[in-house]
A tleap script that builds the chain and sets N, CA, C and O, in Angstrom:
source leaprc.protein.ff14SB
mol = sequence {
  NMET CYS GLY LEU GLU ILE ILE LYS GLU ILE
  ASN ARG LYS TYR ASN VAL LEU LEU SER GLN
  GLY THR VAL TYR THR THR LEU TYR LYS LEU
  LYS LYS ASP GLY ILE LEU TYR ALA GLU PHE
  GLU LYS GLY ASN MET ARG THR LYS LYS TYR
  SER ALA THR GLY GLU GLY LYS MET THR ILE
  TYR LYS LYS ILE ASN GLU PHE VAL ASN MET
  GLU MET ASN ILE LEU ASN SER ILE GLN VAL
  GLN THR ILE SER ALA SER CLEU
}
set mol.1.N position { 0.846 -1.185 0.000 }
set mol.1.CA position { 0.000 0.000 0.000 }
set mol.1.C position { 0.887 1.242 0.000 }
set mol.1.O position { 1.989 1.238 0.549 }
set mol.2.N position { 0.396 2.279 -0.612 }
set mol.2.CA position { 1.112 3.550 -0.545 }
set mol.2.C position { 0.578 4.331 0.663 }
set mol.2.O position { -0.425 3.946 1.263 }
set mol.3.N position { 1.246 5.412 1.009 }
set mol.3.CA position { 0.862 6.190 2.184 }
set mol.3.C position { -0.572 6.674 2.147 }
set mol.3.O position { -1.283 6.593 3.149 }
set mol.4.N position { -1.004 7.175 1.004 }
set mol.4.CA position { -2.373 7.672 0.888 }
set mol.4.C position { -3.392 6.548 1.074 }
set mol.4.O position { -4.436 6.752 1.694 }
set mol.5.N position { -3.094 5.371 0.541 }
set mol.5.CA position { -3.986 4.215 0.730 }
set mol.5.C position { -4.053 3.825 2.205 }
set mol.5.O position { -5.113 3.444 2.701 }
set mol.6.N position { -2.931 3.920 2.902 }
set mol.6.CA position { -2.896 3.605 4.336 }
set mol.6.C position { -3.773 4.585 5.107 }
set mol.6.O position { -4.545 4.179 5.976 }
set mol.7.N position { -3.657 5.873 4.793 }
set mol.7.CA position { -4.484 6.893 5.448 }
set mol.7.C position { -5.971 6.593 5.231 }
set mol.7.O position { -6.758 6.630 6.177 }
set mol.8.N position { -6.345 6.298 4.000 }
set mol.8.CA position { -7.751 6.009 3.683 }
set mol.8.C position { -8.241 4.748 4.391 }
set mol.8.O position { -9.371 4.711 4.879 }
set mol.9.N position { -7.401 3.721 4.450 }
set mol.9.CA position { -7.794 2.459 5.095 }
set mol.9.C position { -7.986 2.643 6.600 }
set mol.9.O position { -8.938 2.114 7.173 }
set mol.10.N position { -7.090 3.387 7.240 }
set mol.10.CA position { -7.228 3.664 8.677 }
set mol.10.C position { -8.505 4.458 8.925 }
set mol.10.O position { -9.238 4.184 9.875 }
set mol.11.N position { -8.765 5.432 8.076 }
set mol.11.CA position { -9.984 6.225 8.216 }
set mol.11.C position { -11.217 5.349 8.049 }
set mol.11.O position { -12.167 5.463 8.823 }
set mol.12.N position { -11.210 4.476 7.046 }
set mol.12.CA position { -12.358 3.601 6.786 }
set mol.12.C position { -12.590 2.625 7.933 }
set mol.12.O position { -13.723 2.449 8.383 }
set mol.13.N position { -11.509 1.984 8.412 }
set mol.13.CA position { -11.660 0.943 9.434 }
set mol.13.C position { -11.907 1.499 10.827 }
set mol.13.O position { -12.694 0.939 11.590 }
set mol.14.N position { -11.233 2.611 11.169 }
set mol.14.CA position { -11.252 3.086 12.552 }
set mol.14.C position { -11.870 4.470 12.715 }
set mol.14.O position { -11.944 4.993 13.827 }
set mol.15.N position { -12.313 5.065 11.607 }
set mol.15.CA position { -12.900 6.397 11.633 }
set mol.15.C position { -11.949 7.422 12.260 }
set mol.15.O position { -12.367 8.299 13.015 }
set mol.16.N position { -10.668 7.289 11.930 }
set mol.16.CA position { -9.633 8.205 12.411 }
set mol.16.C position { -8.945 8.783 11.184 }
set mol.16.O position { -8.523 8.044 10.295 }
set mol.17.N position { -8.832 10.097 11.139 }
set mol.17.CA position { -8.165 10.740 10.009 }
set mol.17.C position { -6.784 11.210 10.458 }
set mol.17.O position { -6.662 12.165 11.224 }
set mol.18.N position { -5.754 10.532 9.975 }
set mol.18.CA position { -4.377 10.895 10.295 }
set mol.18.C position { -3.833 11.822 9.221 }
set mol.18.O position { -4.191 11.715 8.048 }
set mol.19.N position { -2.969 12.729 9.637 }
set mol.19.CA position { -2.363 13.633 8.662 }
set mol.19.C position { -1.302 12.895 7.858 }
set mol.19.O position { -0.758 11.883 8.301 }
set mol.20.N position { -1.020 13.415 6.677 }
set mol.20.CA position { 0.037 12.829 5.859 }
set mol.20.C position { 1.371 12.893 6.590 }
set mol.20.O position { 2.174 11.964 6.503 }
set mol.21.N position { 1.610 13.987 7.311 }
set mol.21.CA position { 2.856 14.130 8.065 }
set mol.21.C position { 3.032 13.027 9.091 }
set mol.21.O position { 4.126 12.484 9.239 }
set mol.22.N position { 1.969 12.693 9.798 }
set mol.22.CA position { 2.021 11.621 10.795 }
set mol.22.C position { 2.311 10.281 10.137 }
set mol.22.O position { 3.182 9.538 10.589 }
set mol.23.N position { 1.591 9.977 9.083 }
set mol.23.CA position { 1.730 8.672 8.427 }
set mol.23.C position { 3.096 8.535 7.769 }
set mol.23.O position { 3.769 7.519 7.946 }
set mol.24.N position { 3.513 9.547 7.012 }
set mol.24.CA position { 4.783 9.425 6.298 }
set mol.24.C position { 5.981 9.442 7.243 }
set mol.24.O position { 6.992 8.797 6.962 }
set mol.25.N position { 5.888 10.167 8.357 }
set mol.25.CA position { 6.953 10.129 9.364 }
set mol.25.C position { 7.057 8.733 9.964 }
set mol.25.O position { 8.157 8.213 10.151 }
set mol.26.N position { 5.922 8.131 10.261 }
set mol.26.CA position { 5.902 6.777 10.815 }
set mol.26.C position { 6.420 5.762 9.802 }
set mol.26.O position { 7.201 4.879 10.156 }
set mol.27.N position { 5.993 5.878 8.552 }
set mol.27.CA position { 6.472 4.961 7.513 }
set mol.27.C position { 7.988 5.073 7.346 }
set mol.27.O position { 8.674 4.061 7.200 }
set mol.28.N position { 8.505 6.292 7.367 }
set mol.28.CA position { 9.947 6.505 7.230 }
set mol.28.C position { 10.692 5.821 8.377 }
set mol.28.O position { 11.699 5.149 8.155 }
set mol.29.N position { 10.189 5.998 9.612 }
set mol.29.CA position { 10.848 5.387 10.769 }
set mol.29.C position { 10.799 3.861 10.683 }
set mol.29.O position { 11.800 3.196 10.947 }
set mol.30.N position { 9.655 3.307 10.319 }
set mol.30.CA position { 9.531 1.853 10.201 }
set mol.30.C position { 10.441 1.309 9.100 }
set mol.30.O position { 10.991 0.215 9.229 }
set mol.31.N position { 10.598 2.067 8.030 }
set mol.31.CA position { 11.511 1.663 6.952 }
set mol.31.C position { 12.950 1.712 7.448 }
set mol.31.O position { 13.730 0.793 7.201 }
set mol.32.N position { 13.294 2.775 8.141 }
set mol.32.CA position { 14.649 2.935 8.686 }
set mol.32.C position { 14.976 1.820 9.684 }
set mol.32.O position { 16.115 1.358 9.752 }
set mol.33.N position { 13.976 1.390 10.456 }
set mol.33.CA position { 14.164 0.336 11.465 }
set mol.33.C position { 14.126 -1.071 10.873 }
set mol.33.O position { 14.315 -2.050 11.595 }
set mol.34.N position { 13.883 -1.178 9.564 }
set mol.34.CA position { 13.874 -2.487 8.916 }
set mol.34.C position { 12.567 -3.248 9.037 }
set mol.34.O position { 12.510 -4.437 8.724 }
set mol.35.N position { 11.520 -2.578 9.486 }
set mol.35.CA position { 10.211 -3.212 9.644 }
set mol.35.C position { 9.468 -3.230 8.303 }
set mol.35.O position { 8.755 -4.183 7.988 }
set mol.36.N position { 9.645 -2.172 7.530 }
set mol.36.CA position { 9.025 -2.052 6.213 }
set mol.36.C position { 10.094 -1.864 5.150 }
set mol.36.O position { 11.206 -1.421 5.436 }
set mol.37.N position { 9.743 -2.205 3.936 }
set mol.37.CA position { 10.564 -1.789 2.805 }
set mol.37.C position { 9.647 -1.077 1.825 }
set mol.37.O position { 8.435 -1.293 1.812 }
set mol.38.N position { 10.245 -0.234 1.015 }
set mol.38.CA position { 9.457 0.547 0.068 }
set mol.38.C position { 10.061 0.416 -1.313 }
set mol.38.O position { 11.279 0.354 -1.480 }
set mol.39.N position { 9.189 0.377 -2.290 }
set mol.39.CA position { 9.647 0.387 -3.678 }
set mol.39.C position { 8.688 1.249 -4.476 }
set mol.39.O position { 7.501 1.342 -4.165 }
set mol.40.N position { 9.228 1.881 -5.515 }
set mol.40.CA position { 8.377 2.714 -6.349 }
set mol.40.C position { 7.430 1.844 -7.147 }
set mol.40.O position { 7.785 0.760 -7.610 }
set mol.41.N position { 6.225 2.343 -7.296 }
set mol.41.CA position { 5.215 1.647 -8.079 }
set mol.41.C position { 5.659 1.617 -9.545 }
set mol.41.O position { 6.175 2.607 -10.065 }
set mol.42.N position { 5.458 0.504 -10.188 }
set mol.42.CA position { 5.838 0.381 -11.601 }
set mol.42.C position { 5.112 1.431 -12.435 }
set mol.42.O position { 3.892 1.573 -12.361 }
set mol.43.N position { 5.882 2.152 -13.220 }
set mol.43.CA position { 5.317 3.169 -14.088 }
set mol.43.C position { 4.969 4.468 -13.394 }
set mol.43.O position { 4.444 5.385 -14.025 }
set mol.44.N position { 5.258 4.565 -12.082 }
set mol.44.CA position { 4.938 5.779 -11.338 }
set mol.44.C position { 6.024 6.013 -10.298 }
set mol.44.O position { 5.959 5.472 -9.194 }
set mol.45.N position { 7.010 6.808 -10.643 }
set mol.45.CA position { 8.145 7.044 -9.748 }
set mol.45.C position { 7.801 7.975 -8.585 }
set mol.45.O position { 8.666 8.276 -7.762 }
set mol.46.N position { 6.554 8.432 -8.507 }
set mol.46.CA position { 6.151 9.307 -7.404 }
set mol.46.C position { 5.486 8.537 -6.268 }
set mol.46.O position { 5.362 9.056 -5.159 }
set mol.47.N position { 5.062 7.322 -6.530 }
set mol.47.CA position { 4.306 6.557 -5.535 }
set mol.47.C position { 5.127 5.385 -5.022 }
set mol.47.O position { 5.546 4.520 -5.791 }
set mol.48.N position { 5.355 5.368 -3.697 }
set mol.48.CA position { 6.055 4.246 -3.064 }
set mol.48.C position { 5.030 3.293 -2.475 }
set mol.48.O position { 4.055 3.714 -1.853 }
set mol.49.N position { 5.261 2.019 -2.678 }
set mol.49.CA position { 4.445 0.975 -2.064 }
set mol.49.C position { 5.226 0.418 -0.880 }
set mol.49.O position { 6.404 0.087 -1.015 }
set mol.50.N position { 4.585 0.315 0.269 }
set mol.50.CA position { 5.222 -0.176 1.487 }
set mol.50.C position { 4.743 -1.586 1.787 }
set mol.50.O position { 3.561 -1.899 1.646 }
set mol.51.N position { 5.680 -2.432 2.204 }
set mol.51.CA position { 5.372 -3.812 2.590 }
set mol.51.C position { 6.209 -4.172 3.803 }
set mol.51.O position { 7.266 -3.586 4.036 }
set mol.52.N position { 5.730 -5.138 4.572 }
set mol.52.CA position { 6.479 -5.602 5.742 }
set mol.52.C position { 7.637 -6.486 5.294 }
set mol.52.O position { 7.493 -7.303 4.385 }
set mol.53.N position { 8.784 -6.313 5.942 }
set mol.53.CA position { 9.926 -7.198 5.721 }
set mol.53.C position { 9.694 -8.476 6.523 }
set mol.53.O position { 8.712 -8.573 7.260 }
set mol.54.N position { 10.576 -9.443 6.389 }
set mol.54.CA position { 10.483 -10.651 7.210 }
set mol.54.C position { 10.525 -10.309 8.687 }
set mol.54.O position { 9.731 -10.821 9.476 }
set mol.55.N position { 11.467 -9.432 9.060 }
set mol.55.CA position { 11.562 -8.981 10.454 }
set mol.55.C position { 10.300 -8.224 10.848 }
set mol.55.O position { 9.817 -8.349 11.973 }
set mol.56.N position { 9.771 -7.440 9.915 }
set mol.56.CA position { 8.555 -6.680 10.183 }
set mol.56.C position { 7.371 -7.585 10.467 }
set mol.56.O position { 6.582 -7.314 11.372 }
set mol.57.N position { 7.243 -8.655 9.700 }
set mol.57.CA position { 6.147 -9.605 9.922 }
set mol.57.C position { 6.266 -10.252 11.297 }
set mol.57.O position { 5.265 -10.442 11.988 }
set mol.58.N position { 7.500 -10.592 11.695 }
set mol.58.CA position { 7.712 -11.185 13.024 }
set mol.58.C position { 7.379 -10.173 14.120 }
set mol.58.O position { 6.782 -10.531 15.135 }
set mol.59.N position { 7.760 -8.922 13.918 }
set mol.59.CA position { 7.469 -7.871 14.894 }
set mol.59.C position { 5.963 -7.677 15.033 }
set mol.59.O position { 5.449 -7.562 16.146 }
set mol.60.N position { 5.263 -7.640 13.913 }
set mol.60.CA position { 3.807 -7.483 13.936 }
set mol.60.C position { 3.164 -8.662 14.662 }
set mol.60.O position { 2.283 -8.468 15.500 }
set mol.61.N position { 3.595 -9.874 14.350 }
set mol.61.CA position { 3.066 -11.077 14.993 }
set mol.61.C position { 3.302 -11.017 16.507 }
set mol.61.O position { 2.408 -11.330 17.293 }
set mol.62.N position { 4.505 -10.613 16.904 }
set mol.62.CA position { 4.850 -10.517 18.330 }
set mol.62.C position { 3.968 -9.481 19.030 }
set mol.62.O position { 3.472 -9.733 20.128 }
set mol.63.N position { 3.772 -8.323 18.408 }
set mol.63.CA position { 2.956 -7.264 19.017 }
set mol.63.C position { 1.496 -7.695 19.144 }
set mol.63.O position { 0.840 -7.384 20.138 }
set mol.64.N position { 0.991 -8.405 18.149 }
set mol.64.CA position { -0.386 -8.908 18.229 }
set mol.64.C position { -0.512 -9.893 19.386 }
set mol.64.O position { -1.480 -9.832 20.145 }
set mol.65.N position { 0.456 -10.800 19.531 }
set mol.65.CA position { 0.425 -11.757 20.642 }
set mol.65.C position { 0.501 -11.055 21.985 }
set mol.65.O position { -0.204 -11.432 22.921 }
set mol.66.N position { 1.350 -10.033 22.095 }
set mol.66.CA position { 1.448 -9.272 23.344 }
set mol.66.C position { 0.105 -8.621 23.673 }
set mol.66.O position { -0.331 -8.632 24.824 }
set mol.67.N position { -0.540 -8.061 22.669 }
set mol.67.CA position { -1.830 -7.413 22.877 }
set mol.67.C position { -2.886 -8.421 23.316 }
set mol.67.O position { -3.643 -8.160 24.251 }
set mol.68.N position { -2.940 -9.565 22.648 }
set mol.68.CA position { -3.918 -10.606 22.991 }
set mol.68.C position { -3.676 -11.103 24.415 }
set mol.68.O position { -4.627 -11.272 25.178 }
set mol.69.N position { -2.416 -11.338 24.780 }
set mol.69.CA position { -2.106 -11.788 26.142 }
set mol.69.C position { -2.502 -10.741 27.173 }
set mol.69.O position { -3.045 -11.085 28.223 }
set mol.70.N position { -2.239 -9.468 26.888 }
set mol.70.CA position { -2.613 -8.404 27.807 }
set mol.70.C position { -4.131 -8.369 27.968 }
set mol.70.O position { -4.641 -8.247 29.081 }
set mol.71.N position { -4.842 -8.478 26.855 }
set mol.71.CA position { -6.301 -8.464 26.897 }
set mol.71.C position { -6.838 -9.641 27.713 }
set mol.71.O position { -7.769 -9.476 28.502 }
set mol.72.N position { -6.256 -10.822 27.527 }
set mol.72.CA position { -6.691 -12.002 28.286 }
set mol.72.C position { -6.416 -11.820 29.774 }
set mol.72.O position { -7.241 -12.205 30.603 }
set mol.73.N position { -5.267 -11.238 30.128 }
set mol.73.CA position { -4.954 -10.990 31.539 }
set mol.73.C position { -5.954 -10.023 32.158 }
set mol.73.O position { -6.389 -10.216 33.293 }
set mol.74.N position { -6.315 -8.991 31.420 }
set mol.74.CA position { -7.302 -8.031 31.919 }
set mol.74.C position { -8.648 -8.713 32.120 }
set mol.74.O position { -9.283 -8.538 33.159 }
set mol.75.N position { -9.087 -9.490 31.134 }
set mol.75.CA position { -10.374 -10.184 31.253 }
set mol.75.C position { -10.365 -11.189 32.401 }
set mol.75.O position { -11.349 -11.299 33.132 }
set mol.76.N position { -9.263 -11.922 32.566 }
set mol.76.CA position { -9.154 -12.864 33.688 }
set mol.76.C position { -9.190 -12.132 35.014 }
set mol.76.O position { -9.809 -12.610 35.965 }
set mol.77.N position { -8.539 -10.982 35.096 }
set mol.77.CA position { -8.536 -10.186 36.319 }
set mol.77.C position { -9.944 -9.713 36.659 }
set mol.77.O position { -10.356 -9.758 37.818 }
set mol.78.N position { -10.666 -9.268 35.665 }
set mol.78.CA position { -12.044 -8.814 35.881 }
set mol.78.C position { -12.908 -9.978 36.345 }
set mol.78.O position { -13.735 -9.822 37.244 }
set mol.79.N position { -12.720 -11.138 35.737 }
set mol.79.CA position { -13.502 -12.314 36.099 }
set mol.79.C position { -13.205 -12.722 37.543 }
set mol.79.O position { -14.129 -13.038 38.293 }
set mol.80.N position { -11.939 -12.721 37.942 }
set mol.80.CA position { -11.561 -13.082 39.314 }
set mol.80.C position { -12.154 -12.084 40.294 }
set mol.80.O position { -12.658 -12.478 41.345 }
set mol.81.N position { -12.100 -10.790 39.964 }
set mol.81.CA position { -12.659 -9.768 40.848 }
set mol.81.C position { -14.168 -9.939 40.985 }
set mol.81.O position { -14.715 -9.751 42.072 }
set mol.82.N position { -14.838 -10.289 39.907 }
set mol.82.CA position { -16.285 -10.488 39.933 }
set mol.82.C position { -16.644 -11.688 40.798 }
set mol.82.O position { -17.585 -11.628 41.589 }
set mol.83.N position { -15.902 -12.771 40.652 }
set mol.83.CA position { -16.147 -13.975 41.453 }
set mol.83.C position { -15.883 -13.686 42.923 }
set mol.83.O position { -16.673 -14.087 43.778 }
set mol.84.N position { -14.786 -12.996 43.235 }
set mol.84.CA position { -14.443 -12.667 44.619 }
set mol.84.C position { -15.502 -11.771 45.247 }
set mol.84.O position { -15.843 -11.937 46.418 }
set mol.85.N position { -16.016 -10.835 44.487 }
set mol.85.CA position { -17.020 -9.908 45.001 }
set mol.85.C position { -18.337 -10.612 45.295 }
set mol.85.O position { -19.082 -10.188 46.179 }
set mol.86.N position { -18.630 -11.681 44.564 }
set mol.86.CA position { -19.901 -12.373 44.770 }
set mol.86.C position { -19.836 -13.387 45.910 }
set mol.86.O position { -20.864 -13.934 46.309 }
set mol.87.N position { -18.640 -13.644 46.436 }
set mol.87.CA position { -18.520 -14.613 47.540 }
set mol.87.C position { -18.837 -14.007 48.845 }
set mol.87.O position { -18.785 -14.685 49.870 }
savepdb mol mol.pdb
quit
């Protein structure tokens, strides 16, 4: 996806409108950190397409697992508190 497509997709999915400055700064940092790579679109030297690198895919997978584990811990904590309160 190119930066503009990313902005539109985030807006569509999450109803959040990010500025181009925010998105392109983040894309640049992720590219610099080796999480993403960018290549110019064929026939259009003005548009870069961004994709996850192998390391980037592993990082994304790890972050998703961390989020899921955190969410499960929170839900388990709420469940334990509810059970304790009813005793």
